LUMVEXMAR-109816 format. One record per residue (C-alpha): residue in one letter; x negated, y negated, z negated. Coordinates in steps of 0.05 Angstrom, whole numbers. Layout:
<sites>
rest: A; x: X; y: Y; z: Z
...
</sites>
This chain:
<sites>
rest: M; x: -606; y: 38; z: 1445
rest: D; x: -579; y: -27; z: 1474
rest: I; x: -580; y: -84; z: 1424
rest: L; x: -554; y: -155; z: 1432
rest: V; x: -585; y: -210; z: 1388
rest: L; x: -542; y: -273; z: 1388
rest: G; x: -587; y: -331; z: 1369
rest: A; x: -658; y: -346; z: 1388
rest: G; x: -684; y: -377; z: 1325
rest: A; x: -745; y: -351; z: 1288
rest: W; x: -711; y: -292; z: 1253
rest: G; x: -669; y: -270; z: 1313
rest: T; x: -730; y: -273; z: 1358
rest: A; x: -773; y: -235; z: 1308
rest: L; x: -721; y: -179; z: 1302
rest: A; x: -714; y: -176; z: 1377
rest: I; x: -790; y: -169; z: 1385
rest: N; x: -794; y: -115; z: 1333
rest: A; x: -735; y: -74; z: 1360
rest: G; x: -757; y: -87; z: 1432
rest: R; x: -817; y: -42; z: 1421
rest: R; x: -769; y: 18; z: 1418
rest: H; x: -703; y: -5; z: 1447
rest: R; x: -672; y: -48; z: 1501
rest: V; x: -656; y: -116; z: 1471
rest: T; x: -620; y: -177; z: 1499
rest: L; x: -641; y: -241; z: 1463
rest: W; x: -586; y: -291; z: 1475
rest: A; x: -597; y: -366; z: 1468
rest: R; x: -537; y: -413; z: 1470
rest: D; x: -577; y: -465; z: 1509
rest: P; x: -597; y: -443; z: 1580
rest: A; x: -656; y: -490; z: 1577
rest: Q; x: -683; y: -456; z: 1515
rest: A; x: -674; y: -388; z: 1547
rest: A; x: -711; y: -411; z: 1609
rest: A; x: -768; y: -438; z: 1567
rest: I; x: -775; y: -371; z: 1530
rest: V; x: -776; y: -333; z: 1595
rest: R; x: -827; y: -380; z: 1626
rest: Q; x: -874; y: -379; z: 1566
rest: G; x: -864; y: -306; z: 1547
rest: E; x: -852; y: -327; z: 1475
rest: N; x: -807; y: -371; z: 1433
rest: A; x: -857; y: -427; z: 1426
rest: H; x: -809; y: -473; z: 1388
rest: Y; x: -790; y: -425; z: 1332
rest: L; x: -841; y: -369; z: 1333
rest: A; x: -904; y: -391; z: 1369
rest: G; x: -958; y: -341; z: 1380
rest: H; x: -913; y: -279; z: 1382
rest: R; x: -904; y: -252; z: 1452
rest: L; x: -838; y: -219; z: 1471
rest: S; x: -843; y: -144; z: 1472
rest: A; x: -831; y: -103; z: 1534
rest: G; x: -759; y: -84; z: 1517
rest: V; x: -734; y: -156; z: 1508
rest: R; x: -692; y: -191; z: 1561
rest: V; x: -672; y: -263; z: 1551
rest: A; x: -602; y: -289; z: 1567
rest: S; x: -559; y: -350; z: 1553
rest: R; x: -486; y: -371; z: 1557
rest: A; x: -498; y: -378; z: 1632
rest: D; x: -504; y: -302; z: 1634
rest: G; x: -440; y: -290; z: 1595
rest: A; x: -402; y: -304; z: 1531
rest: P; x: -419; y: -264; z: 1468
rest: R; x: -357; y: -219; z: 1472
rest: A; x: -370; y: -200; z: 1545
rest: L; x: -443; y: -185; z: 1530
rest: A; x: -426; y: -146; z: 1467
rest: A; x: -382; y: -99; z: 1508
rest: R; x: -444; y: -77; z: 1545
rest: H; x: -486; y: -63; z: 1482
rest: E; x: -485; y: -13; z: 1425
rest: L; x: -498; y: -64; z: 1370
rest: A; x: -491; y: -140; z: 1365
rest: I; x: -532; y: -180; z: 1316
rest: I; x: -511; y: -251; z: 1298
rest: A; x: -575; y: -290; z: 1286
rest: T; x: -546; y: -360; z: 1276
rest: P; x: -546; y: -404; z: 1214
rest: M; x: -489; y: -394; z: 1165
rest: A; x: -453; y: -456; z: 1193
rest: A; x: -443; y: -421; z: 1260
rest: L; x: -422; y: -353; z: 1234
rest: R; x: -347; y: -366; z: 1234
rest: Q; x: -345; y: -388; z: 1307
rest: M; x: -389; y: -329; z: 1329
rest: L; x: -344; y: -280; z: 1293
rest: V; x: -284; y: -312; z: 1327
rest: E; x: -318; y: -301; z: 1394
rest: L; x: -334; y: -229; z: 1377
rest: A; x: -266; y: -210; z: 1349
rest: G; x: -243; y: -147; z: 1384
rest: S; x: -314; y: -126; z: 1403
rest: P; x: -319; y: -51; z: 1411
rest: C; x: -390; y: -48; z: 1384
rest: P; x: -413; y: -56; z: 1311
rest: V; x: -433; y: -127; z: 1290
rest: A; x: -480; y: -151; z: 1236
rest: W; x: -504; y: -220; z: 1215
rest: L; x: -571; y: -242; z: 1189
rest: C; x: -552; y: -309; z: 1158
rest: K; x: -552; y: -316; z: 1082
rest: G; x: -510; y: -363; z: 1040
rest: F; x: -440; y: -389; z: 1028
rest: E; x: -404; y: -423; z: 1084
rest: A; x: -387; y: -496; z: 1070
rest: P; x: -313; y: -503; z: 1051
rest: V; x: -267; y: -500; z: 1112
rest: S; x: -194; y: -483; z: 1095
rest: R; x: -207; y: -471; z: 1021
rest: P; x: -236; y: -515; z: 966
rest: Y; x: -296; y: -468; z: 960
rest: G; x: -345; y: -434; z: 1008
rest: L; x: -341; y: -362; z: 1030
rest: L; x: -393; y: -307; z: 1039
rest: G; x: -401; y: -276; z: 1108
rest: H; x: -356; y: -216; z: 1095
rest: E; x: -302; y: -262; z: 1069
rest: V; x: -306; y: -304; z: 1132
rest: R; x: -300; y: -240; z: 1173
rest: A; x: -238; y: -220; z: 1134
rest: E; x: -206; y: -287; z: 1154
rest: V; x: -222; y: -290; z: 1228
rest: A; x: -238; y: -219; z: 1251
rest: P; x: -211; y: -169; z: 1200
rest: Q; x: -212; y: -111; z: 1249
rest: L; x: -284; y: -120; z: 1268
rest: A; x: -332; y: -66; z: 1243
rest: A; x: -385; y: -110; z: 1213
rest: G; x: -437; y: -121; z: 1159
rest: A; x: -503; y: -155; z: 1142
rest: L; x: -576; y: -139; z: 1152
rest: S; x: -614; y: -170; z: 1094
rest: G; x: -673; y: -162; z: 1048
rest: P; x: -743; y: -192; z: 1036
rest: S; x: -770; y: -211; z: 1104
rest: F; x: -809; y: -268; z: 1136
rest: A; x: -799; y: -273; z: 1211
rest: Q; x: -873; y: -279; z: 1227
rest: E; x: -890; y: -213; z: 1192
rest: V; x: -832; y: -176; z: 1225
rest: A; x: -853; y: -200; z: 1294
rest: A; x: -925; y: -179; z: 1279
rest: G; x: -902; y: -109; z: 1260
rest: Q; x: -924; y: -115; z: 1187
rest: P; x: -890; y: -67; z: 1138
rest: T; x: -820; y: -91; z: 1119
rest: A; x: -760; y: -60; z: 1084
rest: L; x: -689; y: -84; z: 1096
rest: V; x: -618; y: -67; z: 1075
rest: A; x: -562; y: -49; z: 1123
rest: A; x: -500; y: -68; z: 1085
rest: S; x: -428; y: -54; z: 1105
rest: D; x: -365; y: -21; z: 1081
rest: A; x: -364; y: 17; z: 1148
rest: A; x: -410; y: 76; z: 1155
rest: S; x: -413; y: 66; z: 1230
rest: V; x: -444; y: -3; z: 1221
rest: R; x: -495; y: 22; z: 1171
rest: E; x: -514; y: 79; z: 1216
rest: A; x: -521; y: 34; z: 1277
rest: L; x: -567; y: -14; z: 1239
rest: V; x: -611; y: 42; z: 1214
rest: A; x: -616; y: 72; z: 1284
rest: A; x: -633; y: 4; z: 1314
rest: F; x: -686; y: -21; z: 1266
rest: H; x: -714; y: 36; z: 1224
rest: G; x: -782; y: 50; z: 1254
rest: P; x: -858; y: 54; z: 1244
rest: S; x: -863; y: -16; z: 1213
rest: M; x: -794; y: -23; z: 1183
rest: R; x: -754; y: 18; z: 1133
rest: V; x: -679; y: 5; z: 1132
rest: Y; x: -638; y: 28; z: 1072
rest: A; x: -562; y: 34; z: 1076
rest: N; x: -518; y: 2; z: 1023
rest: D; x: -442; y: -2; z: 1021
rest: D; x: -442; y: -60; z: 970
rest: L; x: -436; y: -116; z: 1021
rest: A; x: -413; y: -167; z: 969
rest: G; x: -475; y: -154; z: 926
rest: V; x: -523; y: -157; z: 984
rest: E; x: -493; y: -223; z: 1007
rest: V; x: -494; y: -255; z: 938
rest: G; x: -568; y: -237; z: 931
rest: G; x: -584; y: -268; z: 998
rest: A; x: -546; y: -332; z: 982
rest: V; x: -570; y: -345; z: 911
rest: K; x: -644; y: -328; z: 922
rest: N; x: -652; y: -388; z: 968
rest: V; x: -628; y: -435; z: 913
rest: L; x: -673; y: -403; z: 861
rest: A; x: -733; y: -408; z: 909
rest: I; x: -724; y: -484; z: 910
rest: A; x: -727; y: -483; z: 833
rest: T; x: -789; y: -439; z: 834
rest: G; x: -823; y: -485; z: 884
rest: L; x: -808; y: -543; z: 838
rest: C; x: -837; y: -505; z: 779
rest: D; x: -902; y: -489; z: 817
rest: G; x: -906; y: -560; z: 846
rest: L; x: -904; y: -589; z: 776
rest: A; x: -959; y: -539; z: 755
rest: L; x: -917; y: -512; z: 698
rest: G; x: -955; y: -447; z: 698
rest: L; x: -944; y: -373; z: 712
rest: N; x: -905; y: -362; z: 647
rest: A; x: -854; y: -413; z: 670
rest: R; x: -850; y: -381; z: 739
rest: A; x: -837; y: -312; z: 710
rest: A; x: -784; y: -338; z: 663
rest: L; x: -749; y: -376; z: 719
rest: I; x: -747; y: -317; z: 767
rest: T; x: -722; y: -270; z: 712
rest: R; x: -667; y: -316; z: 687
rest: G; x: -650; y: -333; z: 759
rest: L; x: -639; y: -260; z: 772
rest: A; x: -591; y: -259; z: 713
rest: E; x: -552; y: -317; z: 744
rest: M; x: -549; y: -281; z: 811
rest: T; x: -524; y: -218; z: 778
rest: R; x: -470; y: -254; z: 739
rest: L; x: -442; y: -286; z: 802
rest: G; x: -445; y: -220; z: 839
rest: L; x: -407; y: -182; z: 786
rest: A; x: -353; y: -236; z: 786
rest: L; x: -346; y: -225; z: 861
rest: G; x: -339; y: -150; z: 855
rest: A; x: -411; y: -128; z: 867
rest: R; x: -447; y: -71; z: 833
rest: P; x: -502; y: -90; z: 783
rest: D; x: -553; y: -41; z: 812
rest: T; x: -553; y: -78; z: 878
rest: F; x: -589; y: -136; z: 846
rest: M; x: -647; y: -90; z: 825
rest: G; x: -658; y: -73; z: 899
rest: L; x: -686; y: -104; z: 961
rest: S; x: -631; y: -155; z: 973
rest: G; x: -632; y: -178; z: 900
rest: L; x: -698; y: -176; z: 863
rest: G; x: -738; y: -161; z: 926
rest: D; x: -713; y: -220; z: 966
rest: L; x: -717; y: -266; z: 905
rest: V; x: -790; y: -250; z: 891
rest: L; x: -809; y: -259; z: 964
rest: T; x: -772; y: -325; z: 975
rest: A; x: -792; y: -354; z: 908
rest: T; x: -866; y: -339; z: 912
rest: G; x: -884; y: -330; z: 986
rest: D; x: -921; y: -387; z: 1021
rest: L; x: -879; y: -377; z: 1084
rest: S; x: -815; y: -391; z: 1046
rest: R; x: -781; y: -455; z: 1071
rest: N; x: -738; y: -461; z: 1008
rest: R; x: -798; y: -455; z: 963
rest: R; x: -833; y: -509; z: 1004
rest: V; x: -774; y: -556; z: 993
rest: G; x: -783; y: -549; z: 918
rest: L; x: -858; y: -560; z: 924
rest: M; x: -848; y: -624; z: 964
rest: L; x: -795; y: -651; z: 916
rest: A; x: -845; y: -640; z: 859
rest: Q; x: -896; y: -681; z: 899
rest: G; x: -848; y: -740; z: 901
rest: R; x: -821; y: -730; z: 972
rest: T; x: -748; y: -746; z: 984
rest: L; x: -701; y: -690; z: 1004
rest: Q; x: -696; y: -718; z: 1074
rest: Q; x: -771; y: -720; z: 1081
rest: A; x: -777; y: -649; z: 1057
rest: V; x: -724; y: -623; z: 1105
rest: D; x: -751; y: -662; z: 1164
rest: S; x: -820; y: -634; z: 1154
rest: L; x: -797; y: -562; z: 1159
rest: G; x: -771; y: -562; z: 1230
rest: H; x: -727; y: -503; z: 1211
rest: V; x: -665; y: -493; z: 1168
rest: A; x: -676; y: -484; z: 1093
rest: E; x: -610; y: -450; z: 1075
rest: G; x: -617; y: -464; z: 1001
rest: V; x: -610; y: -538; z: 1011
rest: Y; x: -542; y: -529; z: 1043
rest: S; x: -516; y: -471; z: 1001
rest: A; x: -537; y: -495; z: 931
rest: R; x: -474; y: -536; z: 921
rest: T; x: -428; y: -481; z: 948
rest: V; x: -461; y: -430; z: 902
rest: V; x: -450; y: -473; z: 841
rest: E; x: -379; y: -492; z: 861
rest: R; x: -359; y: -419; z: 872
rest: A; x: -391; y: -399; z: 806
rest: G; x: -353; y: -455; z: 770
rest: R; x: -286; y: -432; z: 797
rest: L; x: -302; y: -362; z: 772
rest: G; x: -324; y: -386; z: 704
rest: V; x: -396; y: -363; z: 716
rest: E; x: -452; y: -403; z: 683
rest: M; x: -512; y: -416; z: 729
rest: P; x: -555; y: -470; z: 696
rest: I; x: -616; y: -462; z: 741
rest: A; x: -574; y: -467; z: 805
rest: A; x: -536; y: -527; z: 775
rest: A; x: -603; y: -562; z: 760
rest: V; x: -623; y: -552; z: 833
rest: V; x: -559; y: -585; z: 856
rest: D; x: -570; y: -644; z: 809
rest: L; x: -641; y: -651; z: 837
rest: L; x: -620; y: -646; z: 910
rest: D; x: -564; y: -697; z: 898
rest: G; x: -614; y: -746; z: 866
rest: R; x: -580; y: -746; z: 798
rest: V; x: -643; y: -724; z: 762
rest: S; x: -718; y: -726; z: 775
rest: P; x: -760; y: -662; z: 778
rest: A; x: -784; y: -674; z: 707
rest: E; x: -714; y: -687; z: 682
rest: A; x: -688; y: -623; z: 714
rest: V; x: -741; y: -583; z: 677
rest: A; x: -727; y: -619; z: 611
rest: A; x: -653; y: -604; z: 617
rest: L; x: -666; y: -530; z: 626
rest: M; x: -716; y: -526; z: 570
rest: G; x: -670; y: -565; z: 524
rest: R; x: -613; y: -515; z: 527
rest: D; x: -590; y: -483; z: 462
rest: P; x: -619; y: -416; z: 441
rest: A; x: -582; y: -355; z: 467
rest: D; x: -586; y: -279; z: 468
rest: E; x: -619; y: -248; z: 529
rest: R; x: -563; y: -218; z: 570
rest: I; x: -533; y: -220; z: 639
</sites>
């Protein structure tokens, strides 16, 4: 199978390495200098040092062709850019004959509307005829590149996209499950990053394992409420892209969003925390859009709202915890 991966960050590179053990993969970097460095070093030293490119991976850049022209020569195109670049990449791929899927998770910052959109909503605006979906689930790039066992979700309302994703990535070290609830899969991917910041804060303040379990569980309820309001199925949030991705991102030491929460608990400023990562922590940028979208839908998300207040500097870590613990009693329900 011929696969095009558009974006040579950590996750795009890891997926290319993994698939390149069985398929022919073109890893496309926007910057020709970055592409040249990857070719010269045999690895993506900036984003995924220590993981050599597999035999099936070829590196290209815009100098070798625009995304749409390259996609026409492949059987599947994967958008591996941050959420902020998804709209432009979908515009470039509009009319592509091959299935397209994105890896980014989150809500887009507001563009033409007063609230941010999920990936499938962006697609509906700029490339409605494009057969597309998302590849999501609990996954750290380093482990995928190393061939450690991983399970992902191929989500799309088009069977052809789900089938192409399963054919491309299901293999000895990776299970890929198909799901037609694209809205639910995307909500899970967006909200879990915000909740991971909250969990990092909880652990950084040494509040204990009881507090962590409570936060993850009630965070899952918030995620589900928002998903249902956006037309998702409730069972999706019990799967890999809901509970699975939340547990991984909230508790795994490789989680950038969790590390932001840990550093804020240690007294670092948000800018210091972000600068120290060297990579994008999507929860920092999507927290406000999650809460704003929830507010417009009448969905209560107190944990996510506390994260926004913390990131905006309106409360200290201790005050954020006190506000959550000081809420009135309530029945346990979604």
